N, C-alpha and C positions, 0 to 999 in steps of 0.2 A: 504494500500500499504506499503510495507516494505521499510525501508531506509538503505542504505549502504554507509559507508564512502568510498571514492574513493580507498584508499589503500586496504580496505577489499574486495571491489568489484573486484579489480585486482587480488588479491590473491585467491579469491574464485569464479572466473568467471563461472566455470561449475555450481556451486550451484545457483548463480544468474540467469543464463539462465534457469536452471531447475525450479526454483521457478517462474520465469516469465511465463513459459509455464503451470505450474500447479496452481499457485495462482493469477497470474495476474501481472500487471506492477510493476516494482521495481525501486525505486528512488535512484540515486547515488548523494551524496552530496560532495561538496568541501568547506572546512572550515565551515561546518554546514549549508550551503545553497544549495537548490536543483540545480543540474547542469545538469543532464541527467535523462532519463527514459528508462529502458530496458523493452521491451515488446516482446511477442511471435510473430512469423511470422504471425499467424492467427489474432492476435490483430492488427497488423500493416495493414494487408490486409483489415480488416473491416474498419479501419480509412481512408484508401486511396481509397476505392471503389468508383469509379466515376459512378454516376447514369446517365442513358440515359435521354435526354429531353423527356417530356411526348409525343410530337409529334412523335418522333422516336419510342418510345415504342408502340404507337397506330398503326403506319404504319407497324411495324415489327410484329404485332400480327396476330392472325388468320384472315382469310378472312371473310367478312360479307356475309351472304346468299344473293343470287341474288334477292329474293323477298323483303328483307329488303331494299336493295339499291334502288330498283325500287320504293318502296313506299315513300322513302325519296325524290327521284328525281321527283315523281309525285305530291308531295304536292303542295297546292296552294301557289302562290308567293305574294298573297295579304299581304300588309304590315299593314293592319288595317285601321281604320278610321282617318281622319284628325281631330286634336283637336286644336281649335283656342287658341292662348295664348294672 
């Protein structure tokens, strides 16, 4: 990750943005300490991509075949044997 002093980043903003798109995040420093990171719009989108909950993903997925649903619904409801403790 390249580092840019704030004044250089201001003066060469087009280059900072180009490098962020081509090379990856660019760090901007103030008094030698990291103050900000410039990244491409694609990089930002990857970081802020919100994933759907698993249940939503499954419910929005393709429908299950009727015969599979029927076999699941027809399965025995036996919970097994009782085990004394």
